[in-house]
N, CA, C and O of each residue as an XYZ file, in Angstrom:
888
protein
N     108.726    109.445     22.385
C     108.813    109.376     23.908
C     108.168    110.421     24.705
O     108.313    111.558     24.255
N     107.466    110.297     25.818
C     107.019    111.700     26.377
C     107.942    112.034     27.486
O     109.030    111.506     27.717
N     107.299    113.076     28.200
C     108.078    113.552     29.481
C     108.534    112.469     30.482
O     109.681    112.361     30.915
N     107.504    111.700     30.783
C     107.805    110.565     31.496
C     108.740    109.535     31.085
O     109.441    108.934     31.899
N     108.763    109.334     29.911
C     109.713    108.325     29.335
C     110.971    108.660     29.567
O     111.748    107.871     30.105
N     111.357    109.995     29.151
C     112.797    110.646     29.065
C     112.995    110.738     30.894
O     114.176    110.566     31.199
N     112.431    110.880     31.635
C     112.822    111.059     32.979
C     112.983    109.689     33.684
O     113.799    109.540     34.593
N     112.183    108.695     33.240
C     112.536    107.344     33.468
C     113.854    106.870     33.232
O     114.664    106.491     34.078
N     114.048    106.954     31.478
C     115.207    106.593     31.104
C     116.567    107.181     31.697
O     117.593    106.511     31.818
N     116.431    108.591     32.068
C     117.506    109.276     32.769
C     117.830    108.880     34.011
O     119.008    108.926     34.365
N     116.918    108.470     34.793
C     117.101    108.266     36.384
C     117.417    106.597     36.361
O     117.915    106.067     37.353
N     117.147    105.961     35.372
C     117.507    104.674     35.275
C     118.835    104.053     34.827
O     119.251    102.900     34.943
N     119.450    105.291     34.211
C     121.006    104.983     33.805
C     121.826    105.246     34.704
O     121.862    106.364     35.218
N     122.764    104.104     35.114
C     123.396    104.006     36.283
C     124.548    105.027     35.955
O     125.071    105.577     36.925
N     125.060    105.383     34.528
C     126.159    106.310     34.422
C     125.594    107.609     35.057
O     126.437    108.350     35.565
N     124.448    107.953     35.101
C     123.912    109.283     35.754
C     124.264    109.374     37.416
O     124.345    110.415     38.068
N     124.403    108.335     37.788
C     124.845    108.243     39.344
C     125.927    108.272     39.900
O     126.034    108.337     41.125
N     127.067    108.223     38.966
C     128.453    108.160     39.580
C     129.264    109.097     38.493
O     128.874    109.504     37.399
N     130.555    109.306     39.177
C     131.550    110.322     38.752
C     131.132    111.675     38.823
O     130.047    112.009     39.299
N     132.115    112.593     38.282
C     132.179    114.267     38.320
C     130.928    114.671     37.713
O     130.490    115.757     38.093
N     130.204    113.974     36.776
C     128.914    114.339     36.228
C     127.979    113.162     36.772
O     127.028    112.800     36.080
N     128.210    112.634     37.858
C     126.744    112.087     38.515
C     125.948    112.847     39.454
O     126.431    113.676     40.225
N     124.559    112.513     39.369
C     123.625    113.169     40.229
C     124.070    113.693     41.441
O     124.037    114.914     41.595
N     124.525    112.883     42.419
C     124.828    113.050     43.745
C     126.137    114.313     43.551
O     126.151    115.065     44.525
N     126.953    114.573     42.732
C     127.955    115.518     42.560
C     127.094    116.858     42.212
O     127.158    117.877     42.900
N     126.250    116.713     41.006
C     125.680    117.673     40.525
C     124.590    118.583     41.587
O     124.221    119.757     41.597
N     124.300    117.381     42.450
C     123.168    117.933     43.213
C     123.803    118.821     44.635
O     123.205    119.708     45.243
N     125.137    118.298     44.925
C     125.621    118.987     45.920
C     126.105    120.412     45.513
O     125.917    121.425     46.187
N     126.781    120.346     44.264
C     127.042    121.765     43.687
C     125.876    122.709     43.851
O     125.838    123.809     44.403
N     125.007    122.069     43.285
C     123.717    123.178     43.145
C     123.291    123.626     44.651
O     123.082    124.815     44.889
N     123.181    122.715     45.571
C     122.840    122.891     46.723
C     123.750    124.053     47.387
O     123.287    124.951     48.090
N     125.149    123.895     47.050
C     126.416    124.808     47.538
C     125.990    126.276     47.090
O     125.896    127.227     47.865
N     125.714    126.321     45.532
C     125.576    127.439     44.945
C     124.663    128.212     45.786
O     124.977    129.090     46.589
N     123.358    127.726     45.469
C     122.127    128.002     46.493
C     122.356    128.596     47.832
O     122.137    129.758     48.174
N     122.784    127.715     48.468
C     123.180    128.291     49.827
C     123.951    129.565     50.074
O     123.631    130.502     50.805
N     125.013    129.424     49.336
C     125.852    130.747     49.380
C     125.107    131.949     48.924
O     125.273    133.020     49.508
N     124.332    131.842     47.960
C     123.658    133.150     47.482
C     122.520    133.517     48.599
O     122.335    134.672     48.984
N     121.728    132.306     49.105
C     120.789    132.888     50.035
C     121.566    133.440     51.520
O     121.097    134.414     52.110
N     122.551    132.857     51.942
C     123.143    133.412     53.084
C     123.523    134.703     52.416
O     122.921    135.654     52.913
N     124.309    135.013     51.476
C     124.617    136.387     51.252
C     123.548    137.238     51.129
O     123.616    138.294     51.759
N     122.346    136.971     50.303
C     121.173    137.810     50.188
C     120.629    138.008     51.723
O     120.339    139.152     52.073
N     120.509    137.108     52.491
C     120.061    137.440     53.838
C     120.622    138.260     54.553
O     119.953    139.002     55.273
N     122.245    138.325     54.514
C     123.180    139.369     55.527
C     122.728    140.552     54.797
O     122.542    141.530     55.521
N     122.486    140.731     53.452
C     122.086    142.167     53.104
C     120.736    142.393     53.186
O     120.472    143.583     53.358
N     119.619    141.524     53.111
C     118.419    141.958     53.080
C     117.873    142.159     54.479
O     117.474    143.246     54.898
N     117.886    140.926     55.232
C     117.464    140.825     56.633
C     117.693    142.263     57.526
O     116.708    142.920     57.867
N     119.064    142.689     57.871
C     119.149    143.849     58.506
C     118.575    145.198     57.923
O     118.051    146.058     58.632
N     118.710    145.282     56.716
C     118.063    146.619     56.197
C     116.576    146.485     56.375
O     115.920    147.355     56.948
N     116.026    145.336     55.854
C     114.301    145.262     56.141
C     114.026    145.250     57.444
O     113.025    145.908     57.729
N     114.689    144.615     58.532
C     114.068    144.785     59.740
C     114.418    146.326     60.676
O     113.818    146.792     61.645
N     115.575    146.820     59.961
C     115.661    148.119     60.553
C     114.746    149.191     60.267
O     114.308    150.055     61.026
N     114.489    148.952     58.807
C     113.871    149.969     58.302
C     112.231    149.846     58.763
O     111.526    150.846     58.894
N     111.788    148.583     58.967
C     110.549    148.152     59.532
C     110.466    148.717     60.828
O     109.363    149.046     61.265
N     111.453    148.865     61.466
C     111.452    148.983     62.963
C     111.220    150.327     63.144
O     110.392    150.763     63.944
N     112.105    151.182     62.241
C     112.110    152.801     62.514
C     110.820    153.458     61.776
O     110.290    154.516     62.113
N     110.383    152.541     60.600
C     109.307    153.321     59.929
C     109.887    154.157     58.841
O     109.136    154.820     58.126
N     111.155    154.165     58.676
C     111.730    155.241     57.875
C     112.370    154.410     56.673
O     112.788    153.261     56.815
N     112.404    155.197     55.347
C     112.985    154.667     54.244
C     112.164    153.604     53.446
O     112.687    152.998     52.512
N     111.041    153.415     53.776
C     110.281    152.283     53.150
C     109.817    152.499     51.709
O     109.358    151.599     51.006
N     109.998    153.957     51.275
C     109.614    154.237     49.678
C     111.049    153.965     49.009
O     111.036    153.550     47.851
N     112.157    154.144     49.579
C     113.255    154.150     48.983
C     113.760    152.427     48.979
O     114.470    151.902     48.121
N     113.237    151.840     50.050
C     113.464    150.138     49.955
C     112.548    149.614     48.969
O     112.996    148.695     48.285
N     111.308    150.010     48.732
C     110.314    149.509     47.640
C     110.990    150.013     46.381
O     110.820    149.219     45.457
N     111.513    150.797     46.137
C     112.087    151.384     44.925
C     113.319    150.457     44.612
O     113.435    150.147     43.426
N     114.239    149.975     45.472
C     115.454    149.134     45.407
C     114.868    148.133     44.959
O     115.120    147.746     43.818
N     113.956    147.492     45.754
C     113.384    146.020     45.636
C     112.661    145.914     44.172
O     112.587    144.831     43.591
N     112.232    146.901     43.724
C     111.429    146.863     42.430
C     112.604    146.959     41.265
O     112.482    146.393     40.179
N     113.471    147.556     41.545
C     114.704    147.577     40.673
C     115.312    146.383     40.308
O     115.619    146.015     39.174
N     115.488    145.698     41.575
C     116.239    144.392     41.568
C     115.373    143.431     41.145
O     115.938    142.448     40.665
N     114.008    143.391     41.171
C     113.318    142.417     40.534
C     113.224    142.684     38.985
O     113.265    141.682     38.271
N     113.109    143.863     38.406
C     113.376    144.076     36.863
C     114.577    143.597     36.399
O     114.751    143.526     35.182
N     115.401    143.271     37.138
C     116.663    143.122     36.113
C     116.765    141.442     35.676
O     116.633    140.562     36.527
N     116.965    141.209     34.527
C     116.980    139.906     34.154
C     118.102    138.915     34.592
O     119.173    139.118     34.021
N     118.088    138.198     35.215
C     119.307    137.309     35.836
C     120.219    136.969     34.846
O     121.380    137.362     34.963
N     119.864    136.271     33.845
C     120.598    135.842     32.487
C     121.356    136.969     32.068
O     122.587    136.939     32.083
N     120.572    138.168     31.618
C     121.164    139.356     31.098
C     122.264    139.739     32.052
O     123.298    140.150     31.526
N     122.209    139.661     33.609
C     123.155    140.341     34.293
C     124.186    139.261     34.481
O     125.277    139.666     34.884
N     124.089    138.240     34.313
C     125.121    137.093     34.285
C     126.274    137.473     33.095
O     127.501    137.519     33.176
N     125.375    137.720     31.980
C     126.411    137.979     30.634
C     126.962    139.379     30.973
O     128.084    139.621     30.528
N     126.459    140.159     31.558
C     127.405    141.458     31.650
C     128.258    141.329     32.746
O     129.221    142.094     32.703
N     128.185    140.485     33.857
C     129.236    140.322     34.908
C     130.399    139.554     34.271
O     131.556    139.802     34.610
N     130.067    138.498     33.228
C     131.168    137.566     32.749
C     132.035    138.637     32.017
O     133.222    138.752     32.325
N     131.427    139.484     30.981
C     131.973    140.480     30.220
C     132.824    141.398     31.315
O     134.026    141.448     31.055
N     132.496    141.971     32.235
C     133.016    142.592     33.416
C     134.082    141.946     34.171
O     135.195    142.441     33.992
N     134.018    141.066     34.886
C     134.588    140.267     35.684
C     135.304    139.168     35.138
O     136.504    139.098     35.401
N     134.710    138.184     34.330
C     135.479    137.333     33.628
C     134.482    135.967     34.112
O     133.352    136.029     34.597
N     135.197    134.887     33.848
C     134.285    133.576     34.430
C     134.736    133.346     35.672
O     135.773    133.857     36.095
N     133.971    132.534     36.374
C     134.120    132.222     37.867
C     132.862    131.959     38.586
O     131.852    131.538     38.024
N     132.953    132.229     39.898
C     131.786    132.123     40.651
C     131.005    133.294     40.913
O     129.787    133.371     41.075
N     132.189    134.525     40.939
C     131.477    135.742     41.469
C     130.372    136.368     40.385
O     129.386    136.995     40.770
N     130.644    136.134     39.081
C     129.576    136.426     38.079
C     128.139    135.824     38.248
O     127.108    136.467     38.051
N     128.203    134.329     38.689
C     127.126    133.774     39.300
C     126.480    134.392     40.532
O     125.373    134.926     40.470
N     127.139    134.317     41.571
C     126.431    134.879     42.728
C     125.744    136.369     42.701
O     124.750    136.691     43.353
N     126.568    137.297     41.709
C     125.777    138.412     41.767
C     124.307    138.678     41.318
O     123.559    139.509     41.834
N     123.949    137.691     40.087
C     122.649    137.849     39.849
C     122.113    136.796     40.681
O     120.933    137.147     40.698
N     122.155    135.968     41.235
C     121.569    135.259     42.139
C     121.307    136.035     43.341
O     120.161    135.934     43.779
N     122.171    136.840     44.014
C     121.785    137.742     45.200
C     121.100    138.696     44.814
O     120.129    138.985     45.514
N     121.343    139.427     43.694
C     120.206    140.235     43.212
C     119.042    139.874     43.184
O     118.214    140.667     43.633
N     118.606    138.646     42.686
C     117.336    138.083     42.625
C     116.648    137.979     43.873
O     115.496    138.408     43.947
N     117.377    137.309     45.158
C     116.954    137.031     46.232
C     116.755    138.186     47.301
O     115.958    138.107     48.236
N     117.579    139.266     47.044
C     117.522    140.185     48.157
C     115.993    140.715     48.151
O     115.338    140.570     49.183
N     115.336    141.396     46.884
C     114.039    142.126     47.299
C     113.142    141.310     47.965
O     112.444    141.890     48.797
N     112.918    139.748     47.779
C     111.970    139.212     48.537
C     112.166    139.319     50.038
O     111.270    139.535     50.853
N     113.376    139.152     50.281
C     113.807    139.249     51.696
C     113.648    140.574     52.343
O     113.229    140.760     53.486
N     114.018    141.449     51.516
C     114.017    143.087     52.089
C     112.687    143.658     52.205
O     112.396    144.287     53.223
N     111.674    143.468     51.063
C     110.369    143.727     51.495
C     109.688    142.937     52.575
O     109.324    143.502     53.606
N     109.478    141.496     52.357
C     108.868    140.934     53.387
C     109.110    141.264     55.034
O     108.328    141.356     55.979
N     110.463    141.385     54.918
C     110.978    141.516     56.357
C     110.589    142.890     56.974
O     110.369    143.073     58.171
N     110.527    143.955     55.862
C     110.084    145.291     56.357
C     108.526    145.164     56.651
O     107.993    145.724     57.609
N     107.807    144.321     55.673
C     106.459    144.434     55.887
C     106.001    143.756     57.169
O     105.147    144.187     57.945
N     106.764    142.527     57.283
C     106.643    141.893     58.605
C     106.639    142.707     59.827
O     105.630    142.640     60.529
N     107.727    143.560     60.238
C     107.477    144.143     61.140
C     106.896    145.218     61.199
O     106.596    145.516     62.355
N     106.565    146.031     60.346
C     105.587    147.009     60.028
C     104.072    146.532     60.507
O     103.299    147.315     61.059
N     103.693    144.922     60.182
C     102.515    144.401     60.357
C     102.618    143.979     62.278
O     101.542    143.616     62.754
N     103.304    144.011     62.835
C     103.410    143.839     64.092
C     102.286    144.836     64.884
O     102.110    146.016     64.579
N     101.679    144.235     65.788
C     100.525    144.899     66.259
C     101.403    145.922     67.734
O     102.016    145.540     68.730
N     101.049    147.318     67.199
C     102.002    148.173     68.240
C     101.627    148.385     69.279
O     102.226    149.289     69.861
N     100.345    147.614     70.127
C     100.274    147.943     71.661
C     101.299    147.017     72.142
O     101.634    147.596     73.176
N     102.099    145.846     72.070
C     103.291    145.162     72.691
C     104.127    145.994     72.506
O     104.668    146.393     73.537
N     104.491    146.468     71.498
C     105.539    147.267     71.141
C     105.796    148.499     72.042
O     106.815    148.683     72.708
N     104.552    149.446     71.949
C     104.438    150.513     72.807
C     104.743    150.171     74.434
O     105.379    150.939     75.157
N     104.197    148.932     74.864
C     104.017    148.658     76.063
C     105.850    148.205     76.496
O     106.375    148.411     77.590
N     106.407    147.669     75.480
C     107.805    147.442     75.830
C     108.655    148.586     75.948
O     109.626    148.636     76.703
N     108.200    149.691     75.037
C     108.877    150.955     75.094
C     108.765    151.521     76.715
O     109.607    151.812     77.564
N     107.367    151.516     76.682
C     106.996    152.211     78.156
C     107.834    151.751     79.264
O     108.183    152.536     80.145
N     108.210    150.395     79.265
C     108.656    149.711     80.362
C     110.439    149.937     80.386
O     111.242    149.460     81.187
N     110.672    150.770     79.295
C     112.200    151.137     78.953
C     113.045    150.226     78.718
O     114.171    150.249     79.214
N     112.510    149.036     77.712
C     113.301    148.433     76.914
C     114.075    149.080     75.729
O     113.415    149.677     74.878
N     115.272    149.012     75.625
C     116.106    149.268     74.732
C     115.511    148.785     73.256
O     114.836    147.763     73.134
N     115.876    149.715     72.089
C     115.313    149.738     70.969
C     115.745    148.321     70.452
O     114.837    147.635     69.985
N     117.118    147.745     70.474
C     117.335    146.568     69.986
C     116.411    145.329     70.719
O     116.042    144.374     70.035
N     116.128    145.413     71.936
C     115.448    144.633     72.304
C     113.980    144.371     72.036
O     113.436    143.270     71.951
N     113.458    145.512     71.922
C     112.139    145.560     71.318
C     111.989    145.130     70.016
O     110.959    144.579     69.627
N     113.102    145.381     69.203
C     113.177    144.621     67.877
C     113.069    143.368     67.833
O     112.179    142.832     67.172
N     114.078    142.600     68.624
C     114.419    141.097     68.372
C     113.640    140.365     69.346
O     113.365    139.185     69.128
N     113.224    141.004     70.495
C     112.480    140.231     71.710
C     110.924    140.423     71.597
O     110.226    139.614     72.208
N     110.372    141.326     70.939
C     108.933    141.733     70.721
C     108.425    141.532     69.152
O     107.502    140.802     68.792
N     109.181    142.285     68.394
C     108.572    142.583     67.010
C     109.200    141.306     66.139
O     108.423    140.844     65.303
N     110.192    140.836     66.212
C     110.804    139.629     65.431
C     110.132    138.494     65.666
O     109.970    137.799     64.663
N     109.634    138.033     66.790
C     108.966    136.705     67.300
C     107.824    136.720     66.322
O     107.566    135.901     65.440
N     107.150    137.900     66.687
C     105.568    137.984     65.941
C     105.977    137.959     64.406
O     105.372    137.236     63.614
N     106.878    138.659     64.074
C     106.996    138.889     62.561
C     107.534    137.485     61.513
O     107.395    137.297     60.305
N     108.199    136.642     62.617
C     108.772    135.533     61.981
C     108.224    134.762     60.949
O     108.906    134.451     59.973
N     106.918    134.386     61.090
C     106.347    133.598     59.940
C     106.438    134.213     58.472
O     106.633    133.569     57.442
N     106.234    135.769     58.601
C     106.384    136.519     57.553
C     107.961    136.709     56.993
O     108.239    136.713     55.793
N     108.688    136.824     57.798
C     110.098    136.905     57.496
C     110.646    135.544     56.898
O     111.494    135.583     56.007
N     110.161    134.337     57.387
C     110.490    133.031     56.911
C     109.830    132.923     55.417
O     110.486    132.467     54.481
N     108.741    133.291     55.294
C     108.016    133.331     53.961
C     108.833    134.046     53.032
O     108.920    133.560     51.904
N     109.525    135.235     53.311
C     110.705    135.868     52.273
C     111.666    135.036     52.221
O     111.954    134.665     51.083
N     112.366    134.543     53.208
C     113.412    133.700     52.999
C     113.119    132.522     52.038
O     113.917    132.241     51.144
N     111.926    131.809     52.233
C     111.324    130.871     51.233
C     111.280    130.939     49.889
O     111.527    130.104     49.019
N     110.833    132.356     49.844
C     110.527    132.651     48.273
C     111.944    133.110     47.517
O     112.061    133.100     46.292
N     112.970    133.501     48.411
C     114.268    133.933     47.913
C     114.969    132.518     47.483
O     115.643    132.337     46.469
N     114.691    131.678     48.367
C     115.377    130.383     48.291
C     114.863    129.825     46.805
O     115.584    129.790     45.808
N     113.683    129.460     46.850
C     112.855    128.942     45.551
C     113.464    129.690     44.376
O     114.031    129.039     43.498
N     113.398    130.793     44.314
C     114.384    131.499     43.331
C     115.528    131.354     42.991
O     115.939    131.396     41.832
N     116.219    131.150     44.060
C     117.575    131.045     43.729
C     117.834    129.462     43.108
O     118.485    129.200     42.096
N     117.171    128.534     43.961
C     117.138    127.069     43.412
C     116.640    126.952     41.971
O     117.055    126.004     41.305
N     115.889    127.727     41.491
C     115.336    127.553     40.230
C     116.266    128.195     39.050
O     116.389    127.725     37.918
N     116.887    129.357     39.554
C     117.954    130.070     38.618
C     119.241    129.747     38.819
O     119.995    130.017     37.885
N     119.760    129.188     39.880
C     121.050    128.602     39.963
C     121.640    127.799     38.579
O     122.832    127.832     38.272
N     120.682    127.129     37.860
C     121.097    126.448     36.666
C     121.622    127.409     35.724
O     122.037    126.899     34.683
N     121.727    128.867     35.828
C     122.681    129.726     35.136
C     124.107    129.246     35.063
O     124.778    129.187     34.032
N     124.514    128.890     36.347
C     126.128    128.404     36.568
C     126.444    127.766     35.538
O     127.440    128.239     34.992
N     125.968    126.796     34.991
C     126.387    126.012     34.043
C     126.561    126.707     32.540
O     127.198    126.142     31.651
N     125.917    128.003     32.363
C     126.407    128.778     31.171
C     127.776    129.266     30.927
O     128.244    129.507     29.814
N     128.478    129.414     32.242
C     129.885    129.760     32.387
C     130.750    128.676     32.984
O     131.699    128.796     33.759
N     130.131    127.422     32.371
C     131.199    126.085     32.755
C     131.240    125.727     34.185
O     132.139    124.963     34.538
N     130.433    126.148     35.026
C     130.216    125.563     36.236
C     129.449    124.402     36.367
O     128.870    124.016     35.352
N     129.297    123.638     37.603
C     128.412    122.620     37.660
C     126.914    123.008     37.984
O     126.209    123.862     37.446
N     126.609    122.072     39.095
C     125.131    122.157     39.301
C     124.273    121.580     38.412
O     124.636    121.330     37.262
N     122.965    121.293     38.889
C     121.807    120.809     38.150
C     121.779    121.555     36.529
O     121.510    120.940     35.496
N     121.986    122.428     36.584
C     121.775    123.404     35.383
C     122.618    122.571     34.311
O     122.190    122.455     33.163
N     123.806    122.003     34.703
C     124.657    121.481     33.753
C     123.945    119.983     32.847
O     124.488    119.501     31.853
N     122.935    119.566     33.333
C     122.006    118.701     32.474
C     121.275    119.102     31.475
O     121.101    118.462     30.438
N     120.760    120.302     31.765
C     120.034    120.932     30.924
C     120.415    121.498     29.741
O     119.928    121.379     28.617
N     121.730    122.389     30.297
C     122.516    122.953     29.272
C     123.297    122.021     28.236
O     123.561    122.408     27.097
N     123.602    120.917     28.666
C     124.440    119.889     28.022
C     123.502    119.138     27.285
O     123.875    118.661     26.214
N     122.340    118.950     27.678
C     121.661    118.123     26.988
C     120.886    119.015     25.903
O     120.660    118.469     24.823
N     120.513    120.168     26.065
C     120.202    120.856     24.981
C     121.073    121.000     23.818
O     120.651    120.942     22.663
N     122.598    121.236     24.218
C     123.641    121.251     23.080
C     123.769    119.733     22.621
O     124.307    119.568     21.526
N     123.361    118.642     23.287
C     123.734    117.574     22.628
C     122.271    116.934     21.940
O     122.217    115.864     21.332
N     121.399    117.628     22.129
C     119.999    117.196     21.744
C     119.713    115.863     22.488
O     119.192    114.900     21.924
N     120.063    115.871     23.695
C     119.686    114.539     24.725
C     118.728    115.044     25.746
O     119.037    115.581     26.809
N     117.337    114.774     25.227
C     116.201    115.319     25.905
C     116.216    114.447     27.155
O     115.719    115.036     28.115
N     116.640    113.217     27.420
C     116.658    112.633     28.546
C     117.241    113.461     29.835
O     116.697    113.532     30.937
N     118.715    114.190     29.362
C     119.301    114.770     30.394
C     118.572    116.214     30.673
O     118.525    116.662     31.819
N     117.987    116.941     29.518
C     117.283    118.099     29.853
C     115.953    117.789     30.757
O     115.597    118.574     31.636
N     115.225    116.534     30.456
C     113.950    116.629     31.383
C     114.578    115.953     32.873
O     114.119    116.308     33.958
N     115.383    115.214     32.784
C     116.080    114.847     34.175
C     116.611    116.017     34.928
O     116.436    116.252     36.124
N     117.140    116.568     34.247
C     117.608    117.924     34.790
C     116.867    118.736     35.711
O     117.056    118.952     36.908
N     115.761    119.248     34.713
C     114.647    119.828     35.034
C     113.704    119.231     36.192
O     113.014    119.983     36.880
N     113.713    117.746     36.381
C     113.004    117.163     37.162
C     113.877    117.217     38.438
O     113.325    117.013     39.520
N     115.114    117.462     38.388
C     115.705    117.291     39.791
C     115.578    118.780     40.479
O     115.284    118.973     41.659
N     115.875    119.847     39.447
C     115.477    121.201     39.865
C     114.278    121.614     40.541
O     114.213    122.308     41.556
N     113.175    121.033     39.761
C     111.863    121.071     40.513
C     111.687    120.361     42.029
O     111.055    120.823     42.978
N     112.438    119.093     41.967
C     112.486    118.380     43.043
C     113.054    119.092     44.128
O     112.423    119.153     45.183
N     114.245    119.679     44.006
C     114.980    120.592     45.022
C     114.020    121.889     45.498
O     113.999    122.346     46.641
N     113.309    122.326     44.475
C     112.584    123.640     45.097
C     111.494    123.086     45.886
O     111.162    123.644     46.932
N     110.831    121.897     45.417
C     110.114    121.417     46.534
C     110.334    121.092     47.877
O     109.556    121.234     48.820
N     111.693    120.553     47.870
C     112.457    120.204     48.978
C     112.636    121.609     49.949
O     112.367    121.707     51.146
N     113.107    122.519     49.154
C     113.294    123.954     49.762
C     111.752    124.096     50.707
O     111.757    124.140     51.938
N     110.612    124.148     49.953
C     109.588    124.311     50.439
C     109.321    123.609     52.041
O     108.880    124.154     53.052
N     109.784    122.171     51.815
C     109.605    121.301     53.054
C     110.325    121.980     54.148
O     109.769    122.419     55.155
N     111.983    122.068     53.824
C     112.542    122.461     54.781
C     112.123    123.998     55.354
O     112.324    124.089     56.565
N     111.686    124.984     54.850
C     110.912    125.978     55.480
C     110.033    125.553     56.134
O     110.135    125.836     57.327
N     108.979    124.836     55.789
C     107.621    124.429     56.583
C     108.268    124.135     57.870
O     108.057    124.819     58.871
N     109.094    123.073     57.846
C     109.707    122.321     59.092
C     110.365    123.348     59.907
O     110.271    123.227     61.128
N     111.087    124.448     59.367
C     111.744    125.669     60.141
C     110.702    126.328     60.763
O     110.780    126.630     61.954
N     109.770    126.575     60.113
C     108.344    127.509     60.419
C     107.815    126.783     61.997
O     107.624    127.410     63.040
N     107.658    125.282     61.780
C     107.302    124.515     62.912
C     108.296    124.734     64.128
O     107.953    124.812     65.308
N     109.278    124.798     63.752
C     110.317    124.562     65.084
C     110.578    125.818     65.563
O     110.965    125.813     66.731
N     110.471    127.168     64.910
C     110.899    128.243     65.224
C     109.778    129.221     65.628
O     109.830    130.084     66.505
N     108.748    128.910     64.804
C     107.573    129.958     65.333
C     106.595    129.523     66.406
O     105.930    128.487     66.374
N     106.589    130.419     67.337
C     105.785    130.131     68.603
C     104.487    129.883     68.194
O     103.937    130.622     67.377
N     103.722    128.531     68.871
C     102.215    127.974     68.510
C     101.294    129.091     68.545
O     100.445    129.197     67.660
N     101.405    130.157     69.735
C     100.505    131.198     69.635
C     100.740    131.969     68.524
O      99.658    132.366     68.091
N     101.627    132.344     67.893
C     101.835    133.080     66.703
C     101.286    132.486     65.616
O     100.501    133.165     64.952
N     101.581    131.076     65.193
C     101.111    130.035     64.159
C      99.470    130.084     64.381
O      98.730    129.978     63.402
N      99.008    130.228     65.544
C      97.323    130.096     65.623
C      96.670    131.461     65.310
O      95.515    131.504     64.884
N      97.485    132.706     65.543
C      96.924    133.789     65.288
C      97.037    134.352     64.142
O      96.423    135.390     63.894
N      97.895    133.721     63.197
C      98.094    133.978     62.105
C      97.164    133.272     60.972
O      97.345    133.522     59.781
């Protein structure tokens, strides 16, 4: 059997669409893990990236932190967290957040730094407070790049959240891990297909978000 045959057999098996191990249940679990990790990473990365980009200070330290975060292997970090903390959701969230923070951090910093300084200087010349300069002048122009950082982080999280299955949790990784253990390649291919499909769906969500939130003038200039 080839990959397409395995995928066809997996999705045509009605047993995979019901119960605690059914596709809808695993899909919701995977999305929940991914959204939680993305939210935490955004809460950490966005304020630091925006503030650093606005002030122009700390860029080198930010780049160093981001590089260190990218260098950490997610699975290795998961194993360390399980040894240190034990089983549960926290050891899974830590590597996912560590993976997602660098693209959010670096892209939001670069997005603010790339804004044309002329309107920023004009806003300051009018006496606009720094917070309003950031959120009313810089962020609207930098929004496409900021969203691209969030999009990258989301795709990385969706693709990596399969590690939750290694510590007994659910998600789409359950099919891949269980399938490999059982030598059931229908499950492996089905799980991998679902993860790839969810990553593509994430792209579509951020494309729609960009169309809804980014000013047409900013889109044209970009």
